[in-house]
N, C-alpha and C positions, 0 to 999 in steps of 0.2 A: 189536568197530568198529577198520575196519581206517586204520591210517594216514594213507591221505589223505584220509578222513574224518573223522579225530581233525584232521588239520590243516586242511580248512575251517571245522570248526566253531569252532577255534581266531579263525582270521580274523575269523569272522560274530560271535562274538564281543566281538572289538575292535572291531568298526565299530559295535555294536549298542550296547557301552556310549558310546561319543563321543558316538553321537546320541542316549542317555540325557543325557549329560551337556549337549548345547543345547537339552533338552528342558525341564530342570528350572529354579525359580526361583533363576538365578544370580544376582548384582548386577552382571555387562553382558555383554551379546553377543560371544564371542568373533570380535573381527575377522580380515579374512583380511588377507594380505601385500599390502602398497601396491604395485600395479604401475601400471603405466602401460601398456594396450594400446597406444596409436602409439607410442610409445617405445622399448618392447621390441621392438615389429617392424619398425621398422627396423632397428635392433640388431641383430637376427637377422640381416635381409639384408645387412647390412654383413659382419658378421662369416663368412658362409659361402658368401654369392654370389662365386664366384672366378671366374665368367664375365663377370658385370657385367650380365646382362641383365634381372636385377630383379624375378628370382623363384630360389627354391631348387629344384631336379631335383632326383630318390632320389640321383644321382650324388654330389649336394653334400649332399644329409642324411646320407650315409654319415657324414659329420666329426659328424653331429649326430642320433645315435642316436635321442633321444628324439622330435625331430619325425617324424625315419621310423616308428617303429613307430608313429606314431598318424597316419599322411597321410591317410589315409579322413575322421579327424573336422578337420580343415581344408581339406583340396580341397575345397569346395565347388562346382567346375566341372568336378570330375574331369579334370582336364590331366593330373595326374600332375605336379604341379610346387605347389608353396605361395609366394603373395604376399604383400607385406606388407597387403593388407587382410585376405587370408584370418586370418595370425596373429593381428591386431590382434580378429579378429571372434568368435573360439573365447578371446583372455584377456578380452575383455569379459563373455560367457558365463561366467568363472570369477564374473565381480566380480558377476554380475548374479545368481550361487548365494547370494549370502552366507551360503557356508560359509567358517567360522575356519579348522576341524582336519577331519582326515579320517583314515581311516585304507589302505594299499594293501600285497598281499604279492605275493609270485612265486615262482617255480620255481629253482632252481639246477640243471645237470644238468653234470656232466664227461664226455665219451665216454659219451653217452648214459646215464648213471649221476646219481642222485641225488646232490647232493656238500653235506655235511653237516662244520658246524664251520665254513665260512668264513666269512669279518669281510666285512661288504656297507657300503662309504658310496656313500651319494646326494650329489654334487654340484650344485648346481642350475646350471643355464644362466646367463653372465655376463649375459646380454644380459637379464635378468628384473631386471635392476640393483641384487643383495642383495637385495631383497625377500624372496627365500624362504633360508631357514633349511635346511642339512644334515642328514640325517638318516643313521642306521647301524642296525645291523643282525647278527645272525648266526642264518645257519643249521639249521635245526633236522633230524634223522636225514633227513627225508622231502626234504630240498632246501629248503622252503621259507622263506621273511624275509618279517618283519614289521617292516621301518626304523621309528624312531621320533627324534623330535630331543631334543637332550640336555637335559635336566631343568630348565635355566636358559632354557633357547630356548619351555619348553610354557608354556603360559597357568596363572595360578593354580587348582591344581583339577584341573588334568588330566595324565594322569601318561601317557598315551601315546598318540605319533599325528605326524601330518607337515602338510606345507600343501601346498596344489595346488601344483603345478611340472611344470618339465621337468628331469631330472635325467638326469645321467651316472651308471652306474651303476660303483662300482671294487669290486672281487674278489680278495683273498689269503684264499690257502687253501697249504699244502707240496704237495699232488700238482699243486699250477699250475707245469708245471715253465720254462714262459718269461711269470715272473712279471708284468713289464712289460708282457703281452701285454692283459690286462683289469682294470692297474690305472694308469698313466700313458697308456697308448698304445688305453685300453677304446675298444672299438666297441660296449658296450653302453649303453642307456637306457630310461628308461621315462617317457612324460606319468604324473602321477598329478592323475588330474581331481578336482573339488570331490566329486564321486560316484564312487568308484572298484568296480567289481566283483569283491566279494571272492568270489563263488560262481565266478569263471572266473580263477582267477591265471595270469598268459601267464608263460611256459618261457623262461627264460635257455639257450639253450644254449653251455655253452665246450668247447672242444676242444683235446689237447694233439697 
């Protein structure tokens, strides 16, 4: 089996395990993060709307790479910008899913090659109000990362996973010549919806 197929199998297995946990007779359903859709959407506009027109353009979204990466899922009227109402609608759909914990994965490449052994932190966007916990992971030999929350943040009986959220991705690795480029100054981000497509992990292209 190729490294690529093996990586997808690992990601799929992690997702299947989480789904199984949700189907078992556990003492209580795993609750999702308590995000206020309207409050979070207003905070997002306030933080990133630099020209004050009430919407987030693609240029403004460069500072919020998680939203930019998922703009098609938010931009309901296809005007290539995101409004308060569109952000709120997306967050409400997360709430309706009733999914408390999920799994996600993505590939890291540096100058076109898989980046192995990179330390990765997923930092939730502040406008989510602190409801979403950070997650960490390390890329494997194919560059695949499957981040998870810290053990103390995971629900009882769950050993792997993260919450639906919008995250900035911070990457550190000795091969990255300008460490701040993908850490403090990162322009990498990801939306993790309640049902993440583990069969098509996105690829994060890093360049020296």
